[in-house]
VEXDREN-2710 file (C-alpha; in Angstrom, 1 decimal):
% VEXDREN-2710
k/r/px/py/pz
1/MET/6.5/-3.3/44.9
2/GLU/3.9/-5.2/43.8
3/GLU/2.4/-3.2/41.0
4/LYS/5.7/-3.0/39.8
5/GLU/6.0/-6.7/38.8
6/LYS/2.0/-6.4/37.7
7/THR/3.2/-4.0/34.8
8/LEU/6.7/-6.2/33.5
9/THR/4.8/-9.6/33.0
10/PRO/3.6/-10.4/29.4
11/GLU/0.3/-10.7/30.1
12/THR/-0.5/-7.6/31.2
13/PRO/-1.2/-5.4/27.5
14/GLU/-0.4/-1.9/27.1
15/THR/-2.6/1.0/27.6
16/PRO/-4.5/1.8/24.8
17/ASP/-3.7/5.7/25.0
18/ALA/0.1/5.0/24.5
19/ALA/-1.0/2.8/21.5
20/ALA/-3.4/4.7/20.3
21/PRO/-1.9/8.0/18.8
22/GLU/1.1/5.9/16.8
23/THR/-1.8/4.4/15.0
24/GLU/-3.9/7.3/14.0
25/SER/-1.2/9.2/12.9
26/ALA/0.7/6.4/11.3
27/ARG/-2.2/5.5/9.5
28/PRO/-4.2/8.5/8.0
29/ASP/-8.1/8.4/7.4
30/ARG/-8.9/6.9/3.6
31/SER/-10.4/9.7/2.9
32/GLN/-8.0/12.0/3.4
33/LEU/-6.0/9.9/1.1
34/ASN/-5.3/10.4/-2.9
35/ALA/-6.1/7.5/-5.5
36/PHE/-2.6/6.5/-5.7
37/GLU/-2.3/6.3/-1.9
38/ASN/-5.8/5.0/-1.7
39/PHE/-5.0/1.6/-4.4
40/TYR/-1.2/1.9/-3.1
41/GLU/-2.9/0.9/1.0
42/ASN/-4.5/-2.2/-0.5
43/PHE/-1.2/-3.6/-1.0
44/ARG/0.7/-2.7/2.4
45/LYS/2.1/-6.0/2.5
46/VAL/3.7/-6.0/-1.1
47/PRO/6.9/-4.0/-1.7
48/LEU/6.5/-0.6/-3.9
49/LYS/9.1/-1.6/-5.5
50/TYR/7.1/-5.1/-7.5
51/ILE/4.0/-3.1/-7.5
52/ASP/5.8/-0.1/-9.7
53/ILE/7.3/-3.1/-11.7
54/PHE/3.9/-4.2/-13.0
55/ILE/2.3/-1.0/-13.5
56/GLY/5.1/0.1/-16.0
57/VAL/4.7/-3.6/-17.3
58/CYS/0.8/-3.2/-17.6
59/ILE/1.6/0.5/-19.6
60/THR/4.1/-1.1/-21.9
61/ALA/1.7/-3.6/-22.4
62/LEU/-1.0/-1.2/-23.1
63/VAL/1.0/0.7/-25.2
64/VAL/2.5/-2.2/-27.4
65/VAL/-0.8/-3.6/-27.9
66/ILE/-2.5/0.1/-29.3
67/LEU/1.1/0.1/-31.6
68/ILE/0.0/-3.1/-33.1
69/GLY/-3.1/-2.1/-33.6
70/ILE/-2.2/1.6/-35.6
71/LEU/0.1/-0.3/-37.9
72/LYS/-2.8/-3.3/-38.7
73/SER/-4.9/-0.8/-39.9
74/LYS/-2.4/1.0/-41.6
75/GLY/-1.7/-2.3/-43.1
76/PHE/2.0/-3.0/-41.9
77/PHE/0.8/-6.9/-40.5
END
């Protein structure tokens, strides 16, 4: 009876055997991830939607800068 009371107290830590397989299967080794997954792994707490929007804005800005450079070289600006 005393053993059951010990397992129900909040001071007793969880057994490492029960928690270890979940954490290992949920997060694979970084060497097994591709480049995009490694990039996103650094920003785990930021929603993926916002990261994708930021990448889209950066790509759009790059295209605009390149187009302005092309138009300046042609004499439009």
